[in-house]
Backbone bond lengths (Angstrom), bond angles and torsions (degrees), N, CA, C in turn:
res aa  C-N    CA-C-N  psi(-1)  N-CA   C-N-CA  omega(-1)  CA-C   N-CA-C  phi
1 X - - - 1.444 - - 1.527 109.51 -
2 X 1.293 116.33 153.29 1.458 120.45 -174.94 1.521 113.49 -75.03
3 X 1.323 117.94 -19.03 1.457 121.03 -177.18 1.526 109.09 -127.36
4 X 1.323 115.50 105.06 1.461 119.85 -179.48 1.529 110.01 -84.40
5 X 1.304 116.07 168.32 1.461 120.04 -179.27 1.527 111.04 -66.45
6 X 1.334 117.83 -30.78 1.472 119.90 177.60 1.528 110.58 -66.43
7 X 1.352 116.09 -40.84 1.465 119.32 178.50 1.525 111.02 -65.71
8 X 1.337 116.52 -37.54 1.460 119.93 177.06 1.523 110.33 -63.07
9 X 1.327 116.91 -43.75 1.457 120.19 179.63 1.519 110.96 -61.87
10 X 1.349 116.84 -38.54 1.466 119.97 177.54 1.525 110.98 -63.79
11 X 1.345 115.90 -42.15 1.470 120.04 178.45 1.526 110.70 -61.21
12 X 1.339 116.13 -47.96 1.455 119.43 -178.52 1.526 111.73 -67.38
13 X 1.322 117.20 -34.64 1.460 120.12 178.88 1.531 110.73 -68.22
14 X 1.331 116.28 -38.90 1.462 120.45 -177.69 1.534 112.02 -74.13
15 X 1.341 116.57 -42.97 1.460 119.22 -173.17 1.524 113.82 -104.69
16 X 1.325 117.96 -23.59 1.455 120.79 -179.66 1.516 111.37 -93.01
17 X 1.316 114.54 -163.31 1.455 119.29 179.73 1.519 111.38 -82.26
18 X 1.347 116.43 -36.21 1.458 121.16 176.76 1.522 108.32 -153.66
19 X 1.333 116.34 176.91 1.464 120.56 -177.95 1.516 111.86 -69.95
20 X 1.310 117.38 -25.30 1.458 120.20 -178.43 1.524 113.28 -98.26
21 X 1.325 118.05 -5.99 1.463 121.81 -179.59 1.525 108.93 -85.32
22 X 1.324 115.83 87.62 1.465 120.39 -177.32 1.516 112.24 -90.32
23 X 1.316 118.04 -2.83 1.450 120.77 -176.24 1.509 114.78 -95.99
24 X 1.319 117.98 -9.35 1.462 119.07 -177.92 1.529 109.99 -68.73
25 X 1.309 115.35 146.89 1.458 120.39 -177.40 1.528 110.84 -62.52
26 X 1.327 117.69 -38.58 1.457 120.74 -179.41 1.525 111.12 -63.96
27 X 1.323 116.83 -42.41 1.459 120.74 179.04 1.515 111.96 -64.29
28 X 1.328 116.33 -42.85 1.457 119.87 179.05 1.515 111.43 -65.95
29 X 1.313 117.90 -39.75 1.462 121.58 178.43 1.523 110.20 -63.92
30 X 1.326 117.06 -41.69 1.468 120.60 178.31 1.524 110.87 -64.15
31 X 1.328 117.07 -40.36 1.459 120.58 178.51 1.523 110.93 -65.51
32 X 1.333 117.26 -44.59 1.460 120.14 177.36 1.526 111.14 -61.64
33 X 1.320 117.40 -39.27 1.459 121.20 179.62 1.527 110.77 -63.06
34 X 1.315 116.81 -42.51 1.469 120.98 178.66 1.525 110.35 -63.12
35 X 1.333 116.40 -45.00 1.463 120.19 -179.92 1.525 111.60 -66.81
36 X 1.329 117.50 -37.65 1.464 121.63 178.78 1.527 110.31 -64.09
37 X 1.316 117.13 -42.12 1.463 120.26 178.00 1.520 111.26 -62.91
38 X 1.335 116.44 -39.96 1.466 120.35 178.62 1.531 111.06 -64.61
39 X 1.325 117.36 -45.43 1.464 120.66 -179.32 1.526 111.87 -68.06
40 X 1.312 117.10 -32.41 1.461 120.30 177.57 1.523 110.79 -64.18
41 X 1.326 115.91 -43.19 1.468 119.63 177.04 1.530 110.92 -64.13
42 X 1.317 116.94 -38.88 1.464 121.00 178.27 1.526 110.69 -62.89
43 X 1.329 116.44 -42.08 1.468 119.91 -177.74 1.521 112.53 -72.62
44 X 1.320 118.14 -21.72 1.464 119.60 175.24 1.518 110.70 -66.33
45 X 1.335 116.49 -33.03 1.462 120.98 179.31 1.524 112.01 -87.85
46 X 1.332 116.63 -34.30 1.460 122.13 -175.17 1.528 109.84 -119.78
47 X 1.323 116.50 75.26 1.450 120.06 -172.37 1.527 113.94 -72.03
48 X 1.311 119.25 -11.16 1.460 121.25 178.82 1.528 113.10 -98.87
49 X 1.299 117.61 7.91 1.460 122.39 179.18 1.531 108.57 -82.84
50 X 1.325 115.85 86.68 1.461 121.07 -172.44 1.530 112.50 -75.32
51 X 1.321 117.82 -28.32 1.467 119.53 176.95 1.518 110.96 -65.68
52 X 1.315 116.50 -41.29 1.464 120.11 177.35 1.518 110.45 -67.32
53 X 1.320 116.42 -37.01 1.468 120.26 178.36 1.527 110.63 -62.16
54 X 1.316 116.38 -41.83 1.462 121.00 178.44 1.530 110.17 -65.03
55 X 1.319 116.89 -42.47 1.463 120.56 178.12 1.523 111.14 -62.22
56 X 1.328 115.84 -38.95 1.461 120.40 179.37 1.527 110.78 -63.59
57 X 1.316 117.07 -43.71 1.464 120.54 -179.72 1.532 110.48 -64.16
58 X 1.329 117.25 -40.99 1.458 120.64 178.55 1.529 110.75 -64.87
59 X 1.325 116.62 -39.37 1.458 120.82 -179.29 1.530 111.19 -67.03
60 X 1.326 116.29 -39.48 1.465 119.74 177.65 1.526 109.42 -63.72
61 X 1.325 117.24 -39.01 1.460 120.81 177.50 1.516 112.34 -64.26
62 X 1.324 117.07 -41.12 1.467 120.31 178.07 1.521 110.74 -64.38
63 X 1.334 116.27 -42.11 1.463 119.15 179.14 1.526 110.36 -64.61
64 X 1.329 116.02 -39.51 1.464 119.95 179.26 1.521 111.25 -62.79
65 X 1.344 116.74 -41.33 1.461 119.05 179.70 1.531 111.34 -67.74
66 X 1.340 117.31 -36.09 1.466 119.64 175.36 1.529 111.02 -65.30
67 X 1.326 116.43 -39.74 1.466 119.81 178.12 1.530 110.80 -65.58
68 X 1.341 116.95 -39.92 1.465 119.72 177.32 1.527 111.17 -63.10
69 X 1.337 116.19 -41.79 1.459 120.64 177.50 1.523 110.56 -60.26
70 X 1.323 116.01 -45.90 1.459 120.09 -178.05 1.527 110.92 -66.34
71 X 1.331 116.86 -34.89 1.459 120.05 179.37 1.534 110.30 -65.76
72 X 1.339 116.81 -39.69 1.465 119.99 178.81 1.526 111.30 -71.45
73 X 1.325 116.38 -36.56 1.455 121.36 -174.39 1.532 112.21 -76.73
74 X 1.346 116.32 -50.13 1.469 120.56 -175.72 1.524 108.66 -152.90
75 X 1.306 117.22 103.28 1.467 122.34 -173.94 1.529 112.03 -66.23
76 X 1.323 117.62 -29.86 1.462 119.82 -179.44 1.532 111.05 -69.78
77 X 1.334 117.09 -41.54 1.467 120.57 176.64 1.524 110.35 -64.91
78 X 1.337 116.37 -37.72 1.467 121.43 177.66 1.529 110.46 -60.95
79 X 1.321 116.22 -49.37 1.471 120.11 -179.03 1.528 111.38 -63.52
80 X 1.325 116.45 -36.92 1.465 120.29 -179.75 1.526 111.35 -65.74
81 X 1.336 117.74 -44.00 1.467 119.84 -177.92 1.517 110.86 -71.64
82 X 1.336 117.37 -34.51 1.472 120.32 177.02 1.522 109.95 -63.13
83 X 1.323 116.22 -44.83 1.467 120.70 -179.71 1.526 111.50 -67.64
84 X 1.327 116.25 -40.24 1.455 121.52 -177.41 1.528 111.90 -65.78
85 X 1.336 116.37 -41.29 1.468 120.07 -177.02 1.530 112.72 -91.12
86 X 1.325 116.57 -9.74 1.463 119.28 179.22 1.525 112.98 73.59
87 X 1.322 116.80 33.61 1.467 120.74 179.83 1.509 109.34 -89.47
88 X 1.312 115.28 163.88 1.464 120.78 174.74 1.505 107.78 -141.43
89 X 1.308 115.86 156.26 1.462 119.24 -177.11 1.503 110.52 -88.40
């Protein structure tokens, strides 16, 4: 698989509160961003893979809703994760 448990722990440790805190919004957003980048590269090679395309759109929507939640909850954490991951609205 493209994402091992060690890589997930590194993502959560870097962007979340700790390596085992998988529930924080920042950690989930970072994980979704990593998966979105992977699926985007896959779709560049396999442009007729419509199931993956649908999954990608759903994942982008989930990440967007998490970002909206974080923006309402704590604007400073929102700005930090946007800057850290290089996202734009």
